[in-house]
C-alpha positions in Angstrom: -26.3 -5.5 -34.8 -24.9 -7.2 -31.6 -21.3 -6.6 -32.7 -22.0 -2.9 -33.2 -23.7 -2.7 -29.8 -20.7 -4.4 -28.2 -18.2 -2.0 -29.9 -20.3 1.0 -28.8 -20.4 -0.3 -25.2 -16.6 -0.8 -25.2 -16.2 2.8 -26.6 -18.4 4.2 -23.8 -16.5 2.3 -21.2 -13.2 3.5 -22.6 -14.3 7.1 -22.7 -15.8 6.9 -19.2 -12.5 5.6 -17.9 -10.5 8.3 -19.7 -12.8 11.0 -18.4 -13.0 9.6 -14.9 -16.8 9.0 -15.0 -16.5 5.6 -13.5 -15.0 7.1 -10.3 -17.2 5.2 -8.0 -15.9 1.9 -9.2 -12.6 2.1 -7.3 -12.2 5.8 -6.5 -13.7 7.0 -3.3 -14.1 3.4 -2.2 -12.8 4.4 1.2 -13.8 7.1 3.7 -10.6 9.2 4.2 -11.7 11.0 7.3 -9.4 12.4 10.0 -9.2 9.1 11.8 -8.1 7.1 8.7 -4.3 7.8 8.5 -3.6 7.4 12.3 -5.6 4.2 12.3 -3.9 2.6 9.4 -0.5 3.8 10.5 -0.9 2.3 14.0 -2.3 -0.9 12.5 0.7 -1.2 10.1 3.1 -0.9 13.0 1.1 -3.5 15.0 1.0 -6.0 12.2 4.7 -5.6 11.3 5.6 -6.0 15.0 3.6 -9.2 15.2 5.3 -10.6 12.1 8.8 -9.6 13.4 8.0 -11.1 16.8 6.9 -14.4 15.1 10.0 -14.4 13.0 12.2 -14.0 16.1 10.4 -16.8 17.9 10.7 -19.1 14.8 14.4 -18.2 14.5 15.0 -19.1 18.1 13.2 -22.4 17.7 15.3 -23.3 14.6 18.7 -22.4 16.2 19.2 -19.2 14.3 19.2 -21.0 10.9 18.0 -18.1 8.7 17.4 -20.0 5.4 15.3 -22.7 7.2 13.5 -20.1 9.3 12.6 -18.0 6.2 11.4 -21.1 4.3 9.3 -22.3 7.2 8.0 -18.8 8.1 6.6 -18.0 4.6 5.0 -21.5 4.2 2.1 -20.6 6.5 -1.1 -19.1 5.2 -1.3 -17.1 8.5 2.0 -15.4 7.9 1.4 -14.7 4.2 -2.0 -13.2 4.9 -0.6 -11.0 7.7 2.2 -9.9 5.3 -0.5 -8.8 2.8 -2.3 -7.0 5.6 0.9 -5.3 6.7 1.7 -4.2 3.2 -1.8 -3.0 2.7 -1.8 -0.9 5.9 1.6 0.4 5.1 0.6 1.5 1.6 -2.6 3.1 2.9 -0.8 5.0 5.5 0.9 7.0 2.7 -2.2 7.6 0.6 -3.1 11.3 0.5 -6.2 10.7 -1.6 -7.8 7.7 -3.1 -6.1 7.1 -6.5 -7.5 5.3 -9.5 -5.7 2.1 -10.2 -4.2 1.8 -6.7 -4.7 -1.8 -5.8 -5.0 -1.2 -2.1 -7.7 1.5 -2.4 -10.1 -0.7 -4.3 -13.0 -2.0 -2.2 -12.8 -5.4 -4.0 -9.2 -5.8 -3.0 -9.8 -4.7 0.6 -12.8 -7.1 0.8 -10.7 -10.0 -0.4 -8.0 -9.3 2.1 -10.7 -9.1 4.8 -12.0 -12.5 3.9 -8.5 -14.0 4.0 -7.6 -12.6 7.4 -11.0 -13.4 8.9 -10.5 -17.0 7.6 -7.1 -17.0 9.4 -8.8 -16.0 12.7 -11.8 -18.3 12.4 -9.9 -21.5 11.4 -7.3 -20.9 14.1 -9.8 -20.2 16.9 -12.4 -22.8 15.9 -10.1 -25.7 14.9 -6.5 -25.1 15.9 -6.5 -23.3 19.2 -5.1 -25.5 22.0 -3.5 -28.1 19.7 -0.1 -26.7 20.2 0.5 -24.3 23.1 3.3 -21.9 22.3 6.1 -21.9 25.0 7.1 -18.5 26.3 5.6 -15.1 26.5 6.9 -13.9 23.1 5.5 -17.0 21.3 2.1 -16.6 23.0 2.0 -12.9 22.2 2.9 -13.4 18.5 0.3 -16.2 18.3 -2.5 -14.0 19.7 -1.5 -11.0 17.6 -1.4 -13.0 14.3 -4.5 -15.0 14.9 -6.8 -12.8 16.9 -5.8 -9.1 17.1 -4.7 -8.6 13.5 -7.9 -10.2 12.0 -10.0 -8.1 14.3 -8.1 -4.9 13.4 -8.5 -5.5 9.7 -12.2 -6.4 10.1 -12.8 -3.2 12.0 -10.9 -1.3 9.3 -13.1 -2.8 6.6 -16.3 -2.1 8.5 -15.3 1.5 9.4 -13.6 2.8 6.3 -14.4 0.7 3.2 -17.5 1.9 1.3 -19.4 -1.3 0.5 -21.6 0.4 -2.1 -18.8 0.2 -4.6 -18.6 -3.6 -4.4 -20.1 -5.6 -7.3 -21.8 -8.9 -6.3 
């Protein structure tokens, strides 16, 4: 009896997915209002700028040694998380409608990214701020963008545009 119930449940799930009846699971998990595209486009530019600026600063510190700079650059959780945020915002800036199966339109994915980038901001500002003071305006600007501004931008995005009702706890 239980096996038959399980198969019936799987069949219902399959048919629902095929017919689009589970749309609220990841479809429509974002509010695509008129402010959405300009916001994510500007955010993408800001995050990519901060990453490029940090790469430039790192390159200068390591005497223009590209292989060493790249290896050091991608070894930081902050940088990797900001790259994910930049890719997410870039992908979302080209979304015309919320698509089923698009990783970056799922509320669960966007929530996970929000957690990662908020952790970056919290750990830096609670534990690491002031341990090493970046020298130069470019280094200080990159530092603030990566650890303060970008986490706040993504948190604002999540609060404003992601529909939390589609999250499963």
